[in-house]
Structure formats: C-alpha cells, structure tokens
N, C-alpha and C positions, 0 to 999 in steps of 0.2 A: 248263592249263600256261601259265605267264606268262613273259614275257621277263626280268623282274627276277630270277627264280629262277636262270636261266642266268648272269646277270651276278654275282649273289651267290655262286654256286658258285665262280666264278673268284676273286672277291675273298677268299672264305673261305680258300682254299688259299694265296693270296698273303700273307695276314695271319698264318696259323697255321703255316706251314711255312717256316722260315728258309732252306731250300734252294731255295725258289722264287725265281727271279731276274727273271722277266718273265711277262706274260700269255701270250705265245706259247709259252713253255716249259710253263706250266701247262696250256694247252689241248692241246698236242701230246704231252706226256710223262707225264701223270698218269692211270694206269689207273682209279684211284678215281673221278676226274671223268668219264671215259668211261662207266664202269658206271652212275654216277648219272644222267647225261644219258640213257643208253639206257633206264634204268628210268623216268624221268619220261615218256618217250614210251610205253613199254609199259604203264605204269599207266593212262594215259588210255585206251588201247585196251581194257584189261582192264575198266575201269569201265563200258564200254558194255553189258556182259553179252550182247553179240551173239557167237554162237559162232565165226563166222569171224574176227572181230577179236580175240577172246580167244586163238584159236589163233595168230594173227599175233603177239600179244603174247608168247606163250610162245616162239615161234620167235625173236623179237627178243632176249628175255632169254637164250636158249640161245646165240645168236650172240655176245652180249656176254660170256657166261661163257667161251666158247672163246677170245675175244680178250684179255680182261682177267684171267681167273682168278678173277673175283668173281661169285658167283651170288646174284642178288636176284630172288625171285619177283615177277611183275607185280602180285600182289595186295597187296604190302607198302605200308603207308602211311608215307611219309617226310616229315618237316617241312623247315624251311628250314635252310640252312647246314650240312648234314652234311659232315663231312670223313672220308673213308676213306683213311687213310694207308698207303702201300705196297699193301695190299689183297689180295694174292694169298692165296687160300684162304678168303676171307670167304664165309660162307653165311648168307643171311637168309631164313627161311621165310615161307610165304604169309600167315599171319595176324599177323605181327609189325607193330608200330607203333613208330616212332621220332620223338621230339620234335625241337625246334629246337636248333641249336648243339651237336650231339653229335659225338664223335670215336670212330672205330672203327679199330683197327689190324689188321694182317694176321693171318690164321688164326682170326678170331673166328667163332663159330657162334651164331646166334639160332635155336634149334631147338625142336621140339615133343616132347612125351612121350606124345601120344595119336594114335591112328589113326582117330579118328572124323571123318567128313566133316561140314562145315557148322558146326563149333564152333571156338571160340578155342583154338588149340593152341600158339601161340608168344608170347613175352614182349612187353610194352609198355614201351618205354624212354622215360623222361621227358626233360626239357630239360637241356642242358649235361652230359650223362653222358659219361664217358670209359671205354671198354672196352679193356683192354690186350691185347697180342698173345697169341693162342692161347686166350683165354678162351672158355668155353662157357656160354651162358645158356639153360637148358632148361626150358620150361614156360610156361603161360599166366598169369604173374604180372606184377607191376609192379616195375620198377626206378625208384626215385624220382629226381626231378630233382637234378642236381649230384652224384649218386653216382659213385664211382670203383670199377672192377672191375680187380683186379690181374692181371698176366700169368699165363696158364695156369690161372686160377681156374675152378672149375666151380660155377655158381650154379644152385641148384635150388629156391629159395624167394625170396619178395619181399625187396627191398632198400629200406630206408627212405631218404628224401631226405638228402643231405649225409653219406652214409655210405661208407666205404671197406671193401671186402670182399676177402679173399685166401684162398687155400688150396683144398683138395679134401676135402669140399665147402666152398664158400666160407663164411667167417664174418666178421662185422664186427670191425674192430679199433678200439681206442680213438681218440677224436679227438685226444688229446694226442700220438699217434704220427704224425699226418699233417699235412702243410702245407696251408694254405688254397688254395694255387695248384697247379694240375696240374703245372706245370713245376718245382715245388719239389724240394728234395733228397730228400724222403722217399718220394714216389710216383714210380714208374717204369713207363711204359707197356710197356716191353720186359722187365721183370722186377721182382722185389720186393727192395727194399733191406734191409740188415741191421737197419735201424731198425723195420721192419714185421714183428713177430713173429707167428707163428700163435697164435691164442688158446688152442688145445689145448696147444701146447708151453709156453706161459706157465703154464697151470694145472699141468702136470706138473712144471715147475720149482719152482713154489710148494710142491707136495706133497712133492717131494724135499727141499727146504730144511726144511720142517716136520718130516719124519721124522728128518732129521739132527739138528735142534735137540732133538727129543724123546729121541733116542738119547743125546745128550750130557748132557741133564738126568737121564736114568735112570742113567747111569754115575756122575754126581756124587752122586746120592742113594744109590746102593749103597755108594760109598766112605764117605759120611757115616754110614751105618748099619752099616758094617763087614760088609756082605754080599758074599760072593765070587760072581762069576759062574761058570757052568759051564766056561767056557774057562780059568779060573784053576787 
C-alpha cells in the first residue's frame, strides 16, 4: 500500500467528476473513495493469509459496506485510479480483478456463477473499462481493455477490447454506433441512448423489412401473371 495511490485516488475523482469542487469535498463526501481506501487496507491484511488478520479484513470490509453501501471483498485485486461514481449498491466478488483507470457506476455487480471454493469465479476487468449503472458482469471471464458496458446490461461471456455491449444478455453493438469518447453523445453510463440499438432488435427489423419486400414482390408478380389471390 503506497502513498501515491491515495493521492491518485483523490486526483482521479477531481479530474473525472465535474461535480467535484475541491480536495476536501472529494475526501469527505465521496463514498466510492471511502470504500476504495478501506479496501486498500483490508486487501493488505487479506494477503497476509494469517487467519486473524483475514478476519479483521472481512470485518473492515463489512464496516465499509455498512457505511458506504459498497461491498468489495478483501480478496479483490484493484489497479490504479479506479473511480466508483455514486457507488451505492456496488458488489465486487472475491476473485474479481480490476485494471487501471476503470469507472464503475452505482448498482454494478461483478459476480460469480460457481460455488466452488479455491477457483476463479468472478470477472477480470481490463484497463479503462466503463461499467454503466446497474450492469451485472457474471462469471470468470475477461472484459477487454477500453470496453464499455451499457446501463443494466447482463454480461455472461467475454467482451473483446474496444467493444461496447448492451442488453440482456449483453451483445456487442457496431463500432459505427458508438463514440470513441465515453462522454460522447452515444454512450450513456446511466442508460442506453436511442442510437444504440439492441442487435437482436436490429435483426428482427431487417427480417420484417425483408418479408414486407417479398410480399410486395409476390403481389406484383401475381398481378403480372393474372393470378388472383384467395382473398380476392
């Protein structure tokens, strides 16, 4: 646990949240920061593998959850400059790993799908990943660096780097539908804009258009051949 991490954590919020007005406000009023600092301490205790200190780590993480509404297991590995915005309802499971410069919004779950002890059960998040409000990432797979997960998406399989996923279950959307910047007009951490269509909906729309075109062609062919339809 190094001093620079604590200073970086403050700077990260100051730079990435326009609502942050001062260091004092960040230190005193951001539960995501409080939860992260508590975790940095509990993680050091957890890594000792000494039973008494591991129990103390669990107690510290439980106390942090009661105060901040954010649950981070002491075993979670977290990189530098994580920003947990708003944060209430965030749950991060024991074997999760989070890279550098990630952003997590309220209501996010990094959960597991296995009950086996001693194995990897939770996701690994790459660098510069944005996980929108209410999203659930479930399972021991990798979310690639710079990926974006839309609000309320349920991710149950690996996500490639530089990919945006939306929906339940989450599916990748075309890169032409998204902006390169997280703050752009097409990606919204609190919801999905109209420009970001679900891939399944798009396929159904294409099928409907194709059926309609075929129906029109069939009617034109019947007229040309002088064939009357049953409805005539």
